[in-house]
N, C-alpha and C positions, 0 to 999 in steps of 0.2 A: 506494501499501499503505498503510496504516494499522495503525503501534504502539498500545497498549491500555500501559491502568497497570498493568494488571494483569498482564501478561506482564513489564511492569520489577520489577515488585514482587516477583511466580517468582521474575524473574533475581536480584532482591538479594537474597531473600532465600537463597537458595544460596551465594551467596559473603561473607551478614556479619560471621558471628561471625571467620571470619578476616578480614577489615576492620579490628574492634575491635579484634581484639587489633594487628595495623598501625597506628592511627593511635593506638593509647595509649601506646604503644611513642613512635612519634615527636613526638605532643603534650608528651612528659614532657623534649624531649631540645630541642623550638623554644621558644621564651621567649613566643612574640607565636604561637606554632603558630591561632588560633583569629580573629585579622586576616588573614592569611594567608588560612584558608576564604573568611573575605564579599567576601577581595577577589577570589580566585579564582570566587566563584557573582559577581561583579558583570562579570569581564570575559568580553567577545564579541568572536569571532573572524569576519568578517565571509568567506563563501563565492560566489567567485566562482560566473556563472554556467556559465564556460565549461572547468569542471574538473568537469564532471560526469561526461563522458564520454570514454572513454579516448581518451589524446593517440596520437602516433604521431613517425616522421620521416620520410623525405623519401623510406625504404626500401618505408613502409609501416607500416598501420596494424591492430590487430586486437581487435575490438568482444570489451565485458566479456557483446555482447547488455542487451537489458531498457531501453537509456543511455534517457532522456528525450526527446522526441520534440517539445516543445514549449515556451512558457517557465512555464506553468501546469501540466508534472513536473519543471521545473524545481524548482520554484517547494516541489510534496511531495517531492522527494529530500532541498531546506536540511533539512527540516519532516521525515525522518529523523533524519536528521545531526543536529540539535539536542533532537529526542527522544531521541536513543541519547545526547548527550558534555552536553547545560546550556550549551555554549558557542560552538553554533555558528548565534548568533541573528540573520546578515542575511544580508540577496543581494544581491551586487556586480552589475549589470549593464552587460550589452555590446553598446552599441548599431551596426548595423541587426539583429546574429543574436536581440534578444531585446524587439522592438518590442513594445506592448501596445497588445491590439484593442481592449481594455477594458478601460480605467485604472483604472475603479473595483471592479471583478467583483474583478482583480488582486490592487488592495490588500490587497483585502477573505479573498483567499486567504489572504496570506502572511498576515496577521492571523493567523486562524484555527491559523498555522503558529505564532506568536507570532514572529514576522521582521519588520524592520523593513531598508528600501529603505539598501544604503548607498552609496560613489558611484559613479555614474556611468560608465562608460569609453566613449570613442571610438574611429570605428575608421579610419584615412586611411594604412594598409598596404595595403591592399587592392582593386583595382578591385569595385563592386558590377553586378549585372547590366545591361546599358542604361546604366553610367556616360560620362556625356559628357566628362568631365575624367578621365583619367588619373595616377595618384598612381604609373605604375612611375619617372619621375626624381624622386618626394620629392613632401610636399603642401604645409606651410605655412612650406616652403623654397625654394617651384616658382621659377622663375624663370617662370614665366611667371604673371602673375596672376592669370587665372582660373581657373590650380589653385589657389593660394595663397584664392584665394574660396569655391571649390565646397569645400576643408577645414572652410573657416571657419563658413560653414553647415552645413554638420555639425555641429557641435560646440554652437555651437549649439541648432538643432534636439535636441542629446542633453541640452542644460541643459532644454529645455523639458519635454523630456521627465520630464525627474530633475523637477521640479519635483511637477508631474504628480503623481507616485510616493512623495513626498516625502523623494528624494535632497537630499542638501545639501553638497555635492560633485562638482566633474571632475576625473578620474584625467585627461592626457591621454600618450600615449606614440607619439614621431615614430618612424617606420618609414628618415627619413629618412638621407643624409647621401652618403656616396660610395665604391664599390669602386677608382676608381683614380686615381693623383694628374694633378693637372690639372681631374681631372673635373667640378668644381666650385670659386666661389671663398669659401675657409671665410667672412672677415667680412660677404659679400652672405648668403652661406648663414641670419647667424646675423641679422644686420637683418633678413630677407627673413621670419625665423619670429619675431624680435620683435614685429614689424609686426602678421603675424596672431595673437601671440597677445593681442595689446594688442587689436583687436577681440573674442577672445572673453570675456577681462575683459571686459569694462566690458558682456557681456549680465549679468554672473556677478547674480545678485541678491543684497540687502544680506549675509544671513547663509551663503551659499556660499564655499563654498572651493575653486580649483582648486589642483590636485595636477599639478605638470612634473615628472612621471619621465625616467630617466636612464637610458643603455644603454650601453659599452664598446663591446662591435660585434655586425652579425646585426641584417641581412639585409646591410646594404654592412661591410664585412673591413674599408675603408684610412680612412676616417672617417664616425662617425656625429655630427648634428649637434648631442643634446645627452647625450652624450659620456661624462661623470661628474657630479660633487654639484656643484663647482664650478661648471660650465659650466648645472646647474640653480639653482646658488644664483641667478647675474649674472641670472639671465632672471626669477627669485621677485623677487628685490628690486628689480631694472626696472620691475618690471607695478602692488605696491603687498603694499599689507598682506594681502591674501585668496588670493594666490598663495605656493604651500610648495614643496619638496622630495619628493618622493615617494623613498625607499629598496628596492629591491627585489633582498634579500639573494642572488640571481643577478647580478648587471648588475654585476661585477663586475672587475675587471682576475685573475691570481689574488693569490694572499696578500692581499690590501688588506686595509687596517685597517681593516674596516671599522665598530666602536665605538666606535674614534675619531673619524670620519666624522659619525655618530648625535649624539656629544656634541656638538660642535664646533656641530650643527642646529640643536641646543635651546636652546645656551647664546645664538645670534641669532637664535632663535623664528622660527626657519623648516622648522624636518621638519614634514613635513604626514600622514606616512602611511609605514606596512611593510608589504612582499609581504612573507613567508613561503614559503623552498622552499632546495635544500641542491644543493650542488654539490661533485663530485668535480672534474674540470676546467674546462669555465668554465659560462655558462648551459645550465645541465643540468637545473633544476625538477623535484629529484629532492626526495623526503615526509622532509620541513621535521626534523630534526634527525639525520637518517642517517648522513650520515657525517662533522657536523662536530659532535657538541652543544657543545664545551664553547663554542665560537665563535659560538652559539647562545647560552649559557645568560653568555655576556660580551659580548655589545649590550644581552642584555635589564637585564644589569648596568649599565651604561651608561645605556640607557630608562630605568631608574625610578630611579634617582640624581639624572640630568637632569632630570624630570618633579617631584619631589620635592622639588626647590632649587629646582619654577617654581613651587608648590602645583595642578602640572595635575591635574588627573582620571584614574586610568590607564582608563578604562574611554571616557571621552567625545572629550578631547581630539588624539586622533590615530587618524587609521583605520586599522584592525588588519587585514590578507586575507591571505588562502594565494592564491597565485598559481603550482602549480605543474602538474606532464605526468606525466600516468596510461601510461604504455605499456601496462606489461607485470603491473601488477598491479589487481583491481578496484579502483575510482577511488573508492567509498564507504569501500570498506578504507583504500585510501593516502590521503583526508579525513582520517578517525578518529585515522588514529595521527598524524597531521601536528597537529592538535587536543595532542592529546595530548602530543608532544610540546615544542611550540611553552606550554602549560599547565605545563607541570615546571618548565620552565624559565624561566621567570618565577618560580614560586615560591619555584625557589634563588635567583633574585635576589633573594623579598621577601624572604630568609632571611640575607641576608648582615648582618653584624655590625657597621652603619655603622661606626657610633665606637670600634670598636678601630681595622676599618678606616683611618679618618679621622687617632687618632693616629699607628700604625703609617707611614702616609702622613708624617706630619709634619713626621717625627723620620728618614725617609730609610730604615727598618725594608724592605730590600726584600723577606727569605726571609717576617718576619712577615705583610705587607701578599700572597705570592705563595699564604700559606698556610691565611688569613684566606676567600682567594676560594675556592682549591683546597676547604676543609672544609665551606663550605654547596657546590656543584660535586656533594662528592661522598656527600651527601646526599639519600638517599634518601625525598624531598618523594613519592612519588606516591600512599600514601593518605591527604592531605593535599589534592591533585588529585579523587582517589577521595572522596571524604567533602563537599566541592561537590559534583560529581557528583547525590550522592546527597541533599543538602538541597537542591538544583532539581528535584526527581524524576528524576533519570535515571538512567543502567546503574552502576552500578559497575565493569564491566569490558564496554564498545562494542563492544571488536570483537568476543565473546566474546555476547554478543546476539546483532549483528549476525549470525553465522553459525549461531546457535544457532536463532532465528525465519527461517533460510531468505529474507532480504531480499531477494538476488540474486535467488534462484531464486519469486521469488513476480512480480520488476519484469518478468522474464524473460516468464513466465507472460501477464499482465497487460501487454504491447508490445511481445512478442518476442522473435524470437536477432539478429538481422539490422539492428536501430535502430540510427542513428547519430546524437546527438545533435547540435541545433543551433547549424552555427557549424563544426566542426569537420569 
């Protein structure tokens, strides 16, 4: 399905008068509103290929219908999202779920939709059909060198495919770990993993990065080999300047101070990327900002402050991606909501009075410091986000437009009601 410009123009014209009234008010309240709007226009959030289908639990999966059946349809769906919100201009592929049979054709299709290829994702957490070596007891950490070699070769092949598509980063997430005490030797597991990562690191092109993702639990519940940001940072430091830690909001134990983690990783120049989602209990992978919007704002506050302190480009110097599961919502609606929440938190962080905050911190004025942050968080910056979309030629209200133009119904009509997205 393709949305035409005239459809979005018609949608926007119905909402324009109200939007302009709201925009006039907020721009009178925020002194650097125009600068914030431009940063919002520039900011892009990658959509992972696996987030376009309905997720599930171990108990069941209920398709939304019209799910993308191949890589081409995944690109088309992300093109739809980008057309609606102007902020989803990148796709992150997962290999072997998203192998391109014709690389040039895939690149051309992505370009037609204004998309670039974000970080590539390898898969050593499940065995593929006819796979000679099994990952049941780990991949890069495995006690059997033949299994480790198989996982290394897969990652190097993912890099090769990424080079052809124009990607410049590899994300490594490992399910490696143990379920029971005594199952493995922690030090040997770490050393095996490091040895494996070094071989992968050696295969990186000069301009590439490798992101080492961490996770406290699941699928192993006694230990994970890259269990927290400290272990990821150890790997990144030992690997070299092209290796970074990747933070996923869901990959923390309850009440972890994630904003402090990202602040310190930025200070050490080792924060490489960010995966957005939300959670109530653990790694729930819920819609970003749906449970803990204040935490999302506080994280962005540290991201903005830390990146500005180093003179980093907000759009280019970190990898931004959504990594969520959509069990009961329409996946595309969920992604539209997540992008909206991320953009709001980013705009709120951009509106923080940095000078006043630094002055309050310098004299230990705790109440004043809190008020400065909460003032930014409580300010309704949605008109700034909507204006950024309008200037990008997107929809003032993406979710409303999605429903107005019956996007899901059209996808079901074209693809069928029982389709299952590849990789799920």
